[in-house]
N, C-alpha and C positions, 0 to 999 in steps of 0.2 A: 927339497926332497923330504917328505914327511917320514917320521919315525914309525916303527911298527905299531906303537900304542896310539899315535896321533891319527892314524887312518880312520879308525872307528871308535876307539875307546875314549879319545879326547872329546868328541861331540857327545858320546853316550854319557860321559861323566858330567858334562855341563847340563845335559838334559836331566840327569839324576838330581842335580842341585835344584833345578826348576821344579822337578817332580816333588821333592821334599817340601819346598816352599809352598806349593799349591796344596799339598797334603795338610799342612798346618792350617791353611785357610779352610779346607773342607772339614777339619775337626771343629773349628769355630762354628761353621755353618750347621753342622749336625747338632752341636750343643744348643744353638739358638732355635733350631727346628724342634728339638725335643722339649725344650722349655715352653715353647709357644703352642705347639700343636699336638702334644702327646695325648691330651684328653679330647681333642677336637677332630682329628683326622680319622678316617676309617682304617680298619686294621690292615688292609692290603697296601695302602699307601705307606704306612709305617713299616710294614714288612719289606716293601720295595726299597725304601730308603736304607734300611738295615742291610739288605742284600747288596746294594750298590756300594755302600761304604765298606762293607766287609771285603768285597772284591777289590776295591780301591786300596785297602790296607794290604791285602795279599800282594797286589802288584807292586806296591812300594817296598815291601820286604824283599821281593824277588829281585828288583833292580839293585837294591843295596847289596844283597848277597852276591849278585853277579859282578858288581863293581869291585867288591872286596876280593873275590876269588881271582878275577882276571888281572887286576892291577896290583895286588899285594902278593898273593900266592904264586902268580905266574908273571911277575913283573919283568923277568928277564927271558921269558920263553917266547921267542919271536914267532914260532909256528903257532902257538896257542893264541897269541894276540891277533893273528891274521885271520882267525876263523871263529865262528860261533859254535863252540864244541859242547856246550851244556844246555840242558833243557831250560835252565833259568832264563837264558836269553830268549828262547823261543816263546816262553810264557808271556813275555811283555806284549808282543803284537796280538797274541790271542786274547789276553785280558782287555787290551785297548779296544779290540773289535767287539768283544762281548759287552763291555760297559757302554760303549758308544751306541751299539744296536739296541740295547735295553732302554737307555735313556730316550732315544728317538722313538721307540715304541710307546713309551709312556707319554711323550708329547703327542703322538698320534691319537691316543685315547683322549687327551685334553682337547685336541682339535675336533674330535667327534662330539664331545660334550658341548663345546662352544658353538660349532657351526652346523653339526649334523650332516656334514658332507662325507659320504662314503667314498667318493672318488679321491678326495685329498687323503683320506685315511689309508686307502689302498696304496696310493703312490708312496706315502711315507713308510708304510709297513714293508713294501717291497725293497725300498732303499735301506731300511734298518736291517732287514733280513740279509741283504747283500753285505752290509757292513759287518754284521755278526759272523756270517759264514766265511767271508774273505779274510777277516782277521785271524780266524782259526786256520784257514788255508795258508796264510802267510807264515804262521808258526810252523806248519808242517814243511813248507818249502825251505824254511831256514835250516831244518834238520837234514834236508837233502842237499841243498847248495850251501855249503858251510863257509866258504870264503866270502868275506865282506865285499870285495871288489867284484864279485860275480853275482851279487844279489839282483842285478837287473835282468837276469835270465828268467825270473818269475815276475817281471814287471806288469804283465797283464792282470795278475791277481791283485797287485797293489793298486793299479789304476782303477779296477772295479771297486775295490774297497773304499778308497779315498774320494773318488768321484761320487759314489753313492752317498757317502757321509756328507759331502758338501751340498749335494742336491737336496737331501732331506733337511739339513739345517736351514737352507734358504727358504724352502717351502714352509717349514714350521714357523720361522720368524715372520715371513710375509703374511701368513694366515693369521697369526696371533695379533700382529700390529694392525692389520686391516680390521679385524673384528673389534678390537678395543677402540679404535678411532670411530667406528660406526655407532658405538654404544656410549658415547659421552652423555652425561646427564644434564649439562648446562649449569650445574652448581660448581662454583669456583673451587671449593675445598675438595669435592669428590673428583673433579676433573684433574686436579693437581696430582692426586694419587694415581689416576689412570695414566697420566703422562709419565709418572715415575715408572710404572710397570711397563709402559711402552719402551721407554729408554732402556730399562733392564733387559727386555726381550731382545731389542736390537743389539745391545752390547754383547750379551752372552751368545746369541745366535750368530752374530757376525764374527765374533772371536773364534768360535769352533770351526766355522766354515772356512774362514781365511787361513787359520792354522793348518787345517787338513789340506787345503789347496797348496799352501807353501810347502808342506811336507812332501806332497806329490811332485811338485816341480823340482825341488832339490833332489829327490830320489832319481828322477829321470835325467837331470842335467849333470849331476855330479856322481861319478862312479865310486867315490869313497863313501865312508859312513857318515857324512855330514848330516844326512836326513835323520839320523838317530837323535840328534839334538831336538828335532821337532816331534818325532814319533813317540819319544819317551814320555813327555808330559801330556800327551793327547787324552789319555783316560781321565786325568785329573781335571782337564777343562770340561769334559762332559759331566763329571761328578759335581763340580762347582756350579755348572749351568743349571743342573737339576735342583740343587739345594737352594741356590739364590732365587730360582723361580718359585719354589715352594715358600720360602721365607718372605718373599715380597708380597704375598697375599694379604699381609697385615694392612696394606693400603686399601683393600676392598671393604674392610670391616671396621666398625666403631667399637673397639675393644673396651674403652674406658667409659663408664657411665656418665661422668661429667662431660667428657669429650663428646659423647653422643648428643647430649642435650645442647651443648654449645653449638655443635655443627648443624644440628637440625634447626635451631633457632636462627642461626646465621643464614642458612639456605632459605628459610621461610621468609626472612626479612628481605633478602635479595630478590626473591620472587615477588613479594608484595610490592616492593618499590617499582618493579617493572610493570606492574599492573595499574599503577596510578593510585588515586585516593581510595581509602576505605570508608564506606558510608556507615554511619552509626544511626540506626533508627530507634527511637524511644517509643515504647508502647506503654500506656498507662492502664492499669487494671484495678478495680475496686474490690476489696475483699472485706466481708462483714462477718463478724462473729457475735453471738448473742451475749457472751460473757465478757467481751473486751471491746474497747472502742474501735471504731473502724480505722483501718490504716491502708495506706497505699503502697503497693510494691511495684517498682519499675523494673522492667526487663530490657536490657540493652542487647540487641542482636547485631553482631559484626558479620558483614558479608564481604568476601573477597572474590568476586567474579562467579559466585554461585557454587564453588567447589567446597568451601569450608564455612561453617557457621559457628560462632562462639556466643553463648548466652551468659550474661553477667548480671547479677542482681546488684542494685545500688539504691541508695536512699535519696540521691539527688536527681532532679528532673532536668534534663537537658535535651535539646534538639539542635544538633549542629553537625557539620561535616568537617572531619579532620583529615588532613593530608598526611599520610604516614610515609 
């Protein structure tokens, strides 16, 4: 037989621990983002990151306040521990739905930029709107049905919320991975960065979708508050998914000057090797001046399949074929 605090507040407390741990990770992610992209990203992306992180911070404060009030101030109040009596508890699902819906809407914009498909964007936006609104509806329902063991009375709202979140995450992940795989460059270094972004997209998208699905299944199968263990950190998973996606863009760009030259040279050498030998043609031209003795200037033209020509001046006359 579970004690009055174990029914809901035990799982909620464990979820709070996970919540705080993930909040520390999101702080690091925001620091990395601000250092790398403060001067590069457009203003609305930086404003969006600030908004999401602010909402995430507020959610963290609220769950910590609720944990203290319920487990410290009301530690021996059985009736209080059996119900969600304060707006602090209701704010948690509302903020989780708001953050999740906004992050999915941001991914919908990225899908539109990458693929140009309005159909996919419309499906994602419908799911994100359902996630946004049903999170708020769940918060309202918590104020109406206060007993934790009776939360399944509004299970339809929770089903719509978490199923919409799961479907949106799966569509976003599948779309991004498919697009990236179709746009490989054939260069080893560049493709390694693309593979890293693909793995990141799969890991973050799979994590949020599986977590939301497990949250739903536990809510439907267990009448206690065990689902709070999964619902509490849900907002943090979406925040970290967004931030890790933005920070992983470093793999697309050559930020270092020396690194750029090295990678371009390496890619060019790999490409030239695949094309076979490079032919060097020597052309001889006579130039005569009235005030100086005549001299000969040699022009070496390098051709690699007709796409690129390099002209090199030299004093030595050679006519040969070199295999590069």
